[in-house]
C-alpha positions as CSV (number, residue, x, y, z in Angstrom):
1,M,45.9,107.3,-15.9
2,A,44.6,107.6,-12.3
3,S,47.0,106.9,-9.5
4,P,46.8,103.6,-7.0
5,L,45.3,105.7,-4.2
6,E,42.8,107.5,-6.7
7,M,42.0,103.9,-8.2
8,T,41.4,102.5,-4.8
9,E,39.2,105.7,-3.2
10,M,36.0,104.8,-5.4
11,Y,35.4,101.5,-3.9
12,D,36.1,102.5,-0.2
13,N,32.0,102.1,0.7
14,A,31.8,98.8,-0.7
15,L,35.4,97.2,0.5
16,L,35.0,99.4,4.0
17,G,31.1,97.4,4.3
18,I,32.3,93.8,3.7
19,L,35.5,94.8,6.4
20,Q,33.0,95.7,9.2
21,H,31.1,92.5,8.6
22,V,33.8,90.4,9.0
23,G,35.0,92.6,11.4
24,N,39.1,92.2,10.8
25,I,41.9,92.0,8.0
26,H,42.4,87.9,8.1
27,D,38.7,87.0,7.2
28,F,38.4,90.0,4.6
29,L,41.3,88.2,3.2
30,H,40.0,85.2,2.9
31,I,36.8,86.7,1.3
32,Y,38.9,88.9,-1.2
33,F,40.9,85.5,-2.4
34,G,37.9,83.5,-2.2
35,F,36.2,85.4,-4.8
36,L,39.1,85.0,-7.2
37,Y,39.4,81.4,-7.2
38,R,35.2,81.3,-7.7
39,K,34.8,84.0,-10.0
40,T,38.2,84.7,-11.8
41,D,41.0,82.6,-13.8
42,F,43.1,83.8,-10.9
43,Y,44.1,80.0,-9.5
44,R,43.8,78.5,-13.0
45,L,47.1,76.9,-14.5
46,L,48.1,77.3,-18.2
47,S,48.8,74.3,-19.1
48,S,49.2,73.9,-23.1
49,P,49.8,76.9,-25.9
50,N,46.0,76.5,-26.2
51,D,44.7,77.6,-23.1
52,K,43.1,81.1,-23.4
53,M,42.6,81.5,-19.2
54,G,45.0,81.3,-16.5
55,F,48.5,82.2,-16.1
56,P,51.9,80.7,-16.2
57,P,53.0,78.9,-12.5
58,G,54.2,81.7,-10.7
59,V,53.0,84.8,-12.0
60,A,49.6,84.9,-10.1
61,E,51.7,85.2,-7.3
62,K,54.0,87.9,-8.4
63,M,51.1,90.1,-9.1
64,V,50.1,90.0,-5.6
65,L,53.3,90.8,-4.5
66,K,53.6,93.5,-6.7
67,T,50.4,94.7,-5.3
68,F,51.9,95.0,-1.9
69,K,55.5,96.4,-3.1
70,L,53.4,99.6,-4.5
71,F,51.3,100.2,-1.7
72,E,54.4,99.3,0.8
73,K,56.2,101.5,-1.3
74,V,53.0,104.5,-0.7
75,A,53.4,104.2,2.9
76,E,57.0,104.7,3.0
77,H,57.0,107.9,1.1
78,D,54.7,108.7,3.9
79,R,56.6,107.7,6.5
80,E,59.2,109.7,5.4
81,R,57.5,112.5,4.2
82,S,55.9,112.8,8.0
83,L,59.2,112.3,9.6
84,S,60.6,115.4,7.1
85,Q,57.9,117.7,8.4
86,L,58.9,116.7,12.3
87,Q,62.5,118.0,11.6
88,K,61.4,120.5,9.9
89,R,59.7,122.0,12.8
90,E,62.4,121.0,15.4
91,E,64.9,122.6,13.0
92,S,62.6,125.8,13.3
93,K,62.7,126.0,17.1
94,S,66.3,125.7,17.3
95,V,69.5,127.0,14.9
96,P,71.4,123.8,13.9
97,P,75.7,124.0,14.8
98,A,77.4,125.6,11.7
99,V,79.3,122.4,11.3
100,Q,75.8,120.2,10.3
101,E,75.2,123.1,8.1
102,L,78.5,122.8,6.1
103,E,77.6,118.7,5.8
104,I,74.4,119.1,4.5
105,D,75.3,121.5,1.9
106,S,78.3,118.8,1.3
107,E,77.2,115.9,0.7
108,P,74.7,116.8,-2.1
109,Q,77.5,118.5,-4.3
110,Q,80.1,115.6,-3.7
111,E,77.2,113.4,-4.7
112,T,76.7,115.8,-8.0
113,E,80.1,115.6,-8.9
114,E,80.0,111.8,-8.5
115,Q,77.0,111.2,-10.4
116,S,78.2,113.6,-13.5
117,A,81.7,111.6,-13.9
118,E,80.3,108.7,-14.0
119,A,78.0,109.6,-16.4
120,A,80.0,111.2,-18.3
121,Q,82.5,107.9,-18.0
122,M,79.1,105.7,-19.0
123,E,79.0,108.5,-21.8
124,S,82.0,108.2,-23.3
125,S,81.7,103.9,-22.8
126,A,78.5,104.0,-24.9
127,S,79.9,106.2,-27.6
128,H,82.7,103.5,-28.1
129,A,80.3,100.4,-28.1
130,G,78.0,102.0,-30.4
131,D,81.2,102.7,-32.7
132,V,82.4,99.1,-32.1
133,S,78.7,97.2,-32.7
134,A,78.8,99.8,-35.8
135,T,81.6,97.6,-37.5
136,P,79.8,95.6,-40.3
137,E,80.7,91.5,-39.2
138,P,80.6,88.9,-42.1
139,T,77.5,87.1,-42.5
140,D,76.6,83.7,-43.7
141,G,74.8,85.6,-46.2
142,L,77.3,87.5,-47.6
143,Q,79.7,84.5,-47.7
144,T,77.4,82.6,-49.6
145,G,76.6,85.1,-52.2
146,S,80.0,83.5,-53.6
147,G,79.7,80.3,-53.4
148,G,78.5,76.9,-54.4
149,P,75.5,75.2,-53.8
150,G,77.2,73.1,-50.9
151,Q,77.6,76.4,-49.0
152,L,74.2,77.2,-49.6
153,A,72.9,74.5,-47.9
154,Q,74.7,75.2,-44.6
155,G,73.8,78.7,-44.8
156,G,70.1,76.7,-44.4
157,Q,70.6,74.4,-42.1
158,A,73.0,77.1,-39.8
159,A,69.7,79.8,-40.1
160,A,67.4,76.6,-38.8
161,A,69.7,76.0,-36.3
162,S,69.7,79.5,-35.2
163,T,65.9,79.6,-35.3
164,N,65.4,76.5,-33.2
165,S,67.9,77.9,-30.3
166,A,66.0,81.2,-30.1
167,E,62.7,79.0,-30.2
168,Q,64.4,77.2,-27.6
169,S,65.7,80.3,-25.3
170,Q,62.5,81.6,-25.3
171,D,60.8,78.7,-24.0
172,K,63.6,78.7,-21.1
173,C,62.2,82.5,-20.2
174,Q,58.6,81.5,-20.6
175,A,58.6,78.9,-17.8
176,D,60.9,80.8,-15.4
177,P,58.2,84.3,-13.9
178,D,60.9,86.6,-13.7
179,S,61.4,86.5,-17.5
180,Y,57.8,86.0,-18.8
181,N,57.4,86.8,-21.6
182,G,60.7,88.8,-21.5
183,A,64.1,87.7,-21.4
184,V,67.2,87.0,-19.6
185,R,70.4,89.5,-20.1
186,E,73.8,90.0,-18.5
187,N,73.1,92.1,-15.1
188,Y,69.1,92.1,-15.1
189,S,65.7,89.9,-16.2
190,W,62.5,91.5,-17.5
191,S,59.2,90.1,-18.0
192,Q,55.9,91.6,-19.0
193,D,51.9,91.6,-19.4
194,Y,49.5,93.2,-21.4
195,T,50.3,96.7,-18.9
196,D,53.2,96.5,-17.3
197,V,56.7,95.4,-17.1
198,E,59.1,94.2,-14.2
199,V,62.9,94.3,-14.8
200,R,64.7,92.7,-11.7
201,V,68.2,94.0,-11.7
202,L,71.2,91.9,-9.9
203,V,73.0,93.7,-7.2
204,P,75.8,93.1,-5.2
205,K,75.2,90.8,-1.9
206,T,76.9,93.9,0.3
207,V,74.3,95.8,-1.2
208,V,70.7,95.6,1.4
209,K,70.0,99.0,2.4
210,G,67.5,101.7,0.0
211,R,70.1,104.7,0.3
212,Q,72.4,102.4,-1.2
213,V,70.5,102.4,-4.5
214,S,70.0,105.1,-6.5
215,V,66.9,104.7,-9.7
216,S,66.4,107.3,-12.3
217,L,62.9,106.4,-13.8
218,Q,62.1,108.7,-16.5
219,T,59.2,108.7,-18.9
220,S,61.7,107.4,-22.0
221,S,64.6,106.1,-20.1
222,V,66.3,104.8,-16.8
223,R,69.7,104.7,-14.6
224,V,70.5,102.5,-11.6
225,C,73.1,102.4,-9.7
226,V,74.5,101.1,-6.5
227,R,76.9,103.1,-4.1
228,E,79.3,100.5,-2.1
229,G,81.6,102.6,0.0
230,T,82.7,105.5,-1.5
231,E,81.7,104.3,-5.1
232,E,79.2,104.5,-6.7
233,K,78.6,101.9,-9.9
234,T,76.1,102.1,-12.8
235,L,74.0,98.5,-13.0
236,M,71.8,99.9,-15.9
237,E,71.2,102.7,-18.1
238,G,69.7,103.8,-21.4
239,E,66.4,104.6,-23.4
240,F,62.9,102.8,-23.1
241,T,62.0,101.1,-26.3
242,H,58.6,102.8,-25.4
243,K,57.1,105.4,-23.1
244,I,56.3,104.4,-19.2
245,N,53.9,106.0,-16.8
246,T,56.1,107.7,-14.4
247,E,53.7,108.2,-11.5
248,N,52.5,104.5,-11.5
249,S,56.3,102.7,-11.3
250,L,58.0,102.5,-9.0
251,W,61.1,100.4,-7.5
252,S,62.0,98.4,-4.4
253,L,64.8,96.4,-3.3
254,E,65.1,93.1,-2.3
255,P,68.2,93.3,0.1
256,G,71.8,91.7,-1.9
257,S,69.3,90.2,-4.2
258,C,68.1,93.0,-6.8
259,V,66.7,95.8,-7.5
260,V,62.8,95.7,-9.0
261,L,61.9,97.9,-11.7
262,S,57.6,97.9,-12.0
263,L,57.2,99.7,-14.7
264,N,53.4,100.7,-16.2
265,K,53.6,100.9,-19.8
266,T,51.8,104.5,-21.3
267,S,50.3,101.6,-24.0
268,E,49.1,98.9,-24.7
269,V,51.4,96.9,-26.4
270,W,54.2,93.7,-26.1
271,W,57.4,94.9,-25.8
272,N,60.5,93.5,-28.2
273,A,63.3,94.9,-26.2
274,V,63.2,96.9,-22.4
275,L,66.3,99.4,-23.6
276,K,67.1,100.5,-27.3
277,G,69.7,98.6,-28.5
278,E,69.6,95.5,-26.2
279,K,68.6,92.0,-28.2
280,E,64.9,92.0,-29.0
281,I,63.2,88.7,-28.3
282,D,60.5,87.5,-31.4
283,I,57.7,88.5,-29.5
284,N,55.1,85.9,-31.9
285,Q,56.6,83.1,-29.3
286,I,55.5,84.4,-26.1
287,N,51.6,84.3,-24.6
288,R,50.1,87.5,-26.0
289,E,46.6,86.4,-24.6
290,R,45.1,89.3,-22.2
291,S,44.5,87.8,-18.9
292,M,41.3,87.8,-17.0
293,A,43.3,90.8,-14.3
294,T,43.7,93.4,-17.3
295,V,40.0,92.7,-18.8
296,D,37.6,96.5,-18.0
297,D,34.1,95.8,-16.6
298,E,32.4,96.3,-19.5
299,E,34.4,93.2,-21.2
300,H,34.7,91.1,-18.2
301,A,30.4,91.2,-18.0
302,V,30.6,90.2,-21.9
303,L,32.8,87.4,-21.3
304,D,30.7,86.1,-18.4
305,R,27.4,86.2,-20.2
306,L,29.1,83.9,-23.3
307,T,30.9,81.6,-20.6
308,F,27.5,81.6,-19.3
309,D,25.9,80.7,-22.4
310,Y,28.5,78.0,-23.3
311,H,27.7,76.0,-20.2
312,Q,23.8,76.4,-20.4
313,K,23.9,75.2,-24.4
314,L,25.8,72.4,-23.3
315,Q,23.2,71.1,-20.8
316,G,20.6,72.3,-23.1
317,K,19.2,74.6,-21.4
318,P,17.9,78.7,-22.2
319,Q,21.0,81.5,-23.0
320,S,20.7,84.6,-21.7
321,H,19.0,86.3,-24.6
322,E,16.7,83.5,-24.5
323,M,16.2,84.1,-20.8
324,K,15.4,87.5,-20.8
325,V,13.1,87.4,-23.6
326,H,11.3,84.3,-21.4
327,E,10.8,86.7,-18.9
328,M,8.9,89.5,-20.7
329,L,6.7,87.0,-22.3
330,K,5.8,85.5,-18.9
331,K,4.2,88.9,-18.4
332,G,1.9,88.9,-21.2
333,W,1.0,84.9,-20.9
334,D,-1.5,85.5,-18.6
335,A,-2.1,89.1,-18.8
336,E,-6.1,89.9,-19.2
337,G,-7.5,88.7,-22.8
338,S,-4.5,86.4,-23.5
339,P,-5.0,83.0,-24.9
340,F,-2.8,81.3,-23.1
341,R,-4.3,82.4,-19.9
342,G,-4.1,79.4,-17.5
343,Q,-1.8,77.7,-19.4
344,Q,1.8,76.6,-18.4
345,F,4.7,78.9,-19.8
346,D,6.0,77.0,-23.3
347,P,9.1,78.2,-24.2
348,S,9.8,75.5,-26.8
349,M,6.6,77.7,-28.8
350,F,9.6,80.1,-29.3
351,D,12.9,80.5,-31.5
352,I,14.7,84.0,-30.7
353,P,17.7,84.1,-32.4
354,P,20.8,86.7,-29.8
355,S,20.5,89.2,-32.5
356,A,16.6,89.7,-31.0
357,V,18.2,90.9,-28.3
358,Q,20.3,93.8,-27.4
359,F,22.2,93.5,-23.7
């Protein structure tokens, strides 16, 4: 998949023409969001489970903020790279004092030792937790195997109550943009659409700077740590249930609130969990409809044509395949030697099936 910058450069000429025409960013954004309002379902809210177009409350706004954060991060990396190059040029002009060299060499080594110790501790804890979780617990099904009809009835009622509770829990998650199509866990919440997953990892209120956060995003795993004073605390660590595209994934800090992980899926599948081993959601209870924002140009054109044909049919007007044939027939209607020449074109004379036209 192309990087964000490569994807946007494809349309530079068209967008630049619009920007030059309006003359400023403010009016350009008005045109862009006006287009989304008039031509897409971007501002349409889902009012019932049967709706096929639109977004839940807050989701469209979150998409805009997510895109803004993506390019904000790209700009921040550009600034850091420029600053680093400037520092290297300055250092090449004058040799830094020996004390500075010792500080630069020792800090990464100290951080590496701390991270290694923390990783070993987390691995030991995870192993211990795995042993505990592997111990089988008695279930209602095992108890009813030796009981009578009364116990079987109680087991059925308990199962039904558990199912209702799970459905209510998922409905609650669906109402929150931060857990839409996802879930809320002990120290983080996650949401997803057809192509991306967003994870919001809670951080202490004292974590307000990016340098206090350490995030490792790998194709199959993640580790989020925060540094408070001299101590480093791991907030989230584990293996993804599905692989991510690290090139188009990023993270950002909402000071004193959370670390936001914006993960790009490598395959367009619905996740039932973020990390392996955590409680899974029932993907049959989420909204698995694709939004218009995830539809490519070819599919979008087909949907636009079907929508147009639907409204034309309701009004008793020609549909797109009929209009296309009518245009060709009109050319021969008044042609030399045509028996209809001089007469008004009458489209009702023709019965044109949709299969007669190839789009």
